[in-house]
C-alpha positions in Angstrom: 144.8 103.0 -81.8 145.8 104.1 -78.2 146.0 100.7 -76.9 149.4 99.9 -78.5 151.0 102.4 -77.9 150.2 102.1 -74.4 151.4 98.7 -74.4 154.9 99.9 -75.8 155.3 102.9 -73.4 154.9 100.5 -70.6 157.2 98.1 -72.2 159.5 100.6 -73.3 159.5 102.9 -70.0 159.4 99.5 -67.5 156.5 100.8 -66.0 152.7 99.2 -65.7 149.7 100.3 -68.2 147.9 102.2 -65.7 151.1 104.4 -65.8 151.4 104.2 -69.2 148.1 105.2 -70.3 148.6 108.5 -67.5 151.5 109.8 -69.3 150.3 109.2 -72.6 147.4 111.1 -71.7 148.7 113.8 -69.9 151.3 114.3 -72.9 148.4 114.4 -75.4 146.4 116.3 -73.0 149.4 118.8 -72.7 149.1 119.4 -76.6 145.8 119.7 -76.8 145.2 122.3 -74.6 148.1 124.6 -75.9 147.0 124.1 -79.3 143.3 125.0 -78.1 145.1 128.3 -76.2 146.0 129.3 -79.8 149.7 128.2 -79.1 152.2 125.6 -81.2 154.6 123.2 -79.6 157.7 121.8 -80.4 158.7 118.5 -79.0 162.3 118.2 -80.0 163.5 115.4 -82.5 160.1 115.0 -83.2 158.5 117.4 -84.5 156.1 120.7 -84.3 152.5 120.9 -83.4 151.2 124.0 -84.7 147.4 125.6 -85.7 146.9 126.8 -89.6 144.6 128.8 -90.8 142.3 128.2 -93.5 140.7 130.8 -95.4 137.1 131.0 -96.4 136.0 129.5 -99.6 133.0 128.9 -101.7 132.1 125.2 -102.4 129.6 123.1 -104.5 128.2 120.4 -103.7 127.6 117.9 -106.4 124.7 115.8 -104.7 122.5 118.8 -104.0 123.7 120.8 -107.0 124.2 123.8 -104.6 127.0 126.2 -104.5 128.0 127.4 -100.9 129.8 129.5 -98.6 132.8 127.6 -96.2 133.7 129.9 -93.6 137.4 130.6 -92.4 138.7 127.9 -90.0 141.4 126.5 -88.1 143.4 123.2 -88.8 146.0 121.6 -86.4 149.4 120.6 -88.4 151.8 118.6 -87.5 155.3 119.0 -89.1 158.2 116.1 -88.4 161.8 117.0 -87.4 164.8 116.3 -89.7 165.5 112.8 -88.0 161.6 111.8 -88.3 161.8 113.2 -91.7 164.5 111.1 -92.7 163.4 107.8 -90.4 160.0 108.0 -92.3 160.4 109.4 -95.7 163.2 107.7 -97.7 
């Protein structure tokens, strides 16, 4: 949910909600652009976004009772920094 994030950023930074919306959109847009270019990105004291390769594999559709081939792909992963990990996982 983006709306609570925008309200929180606006309140904490002392800026208007449209300014906060632009800041949040710019931040996540930058992360998206970097991942689309194949680069990982590290946010200090927060964590690291990176791409992970998923190998090709065979699958099984239980509803159709058929085997199928699932091609290789990429997935976005996030690895939290130590401080975040300690705060979230207790």
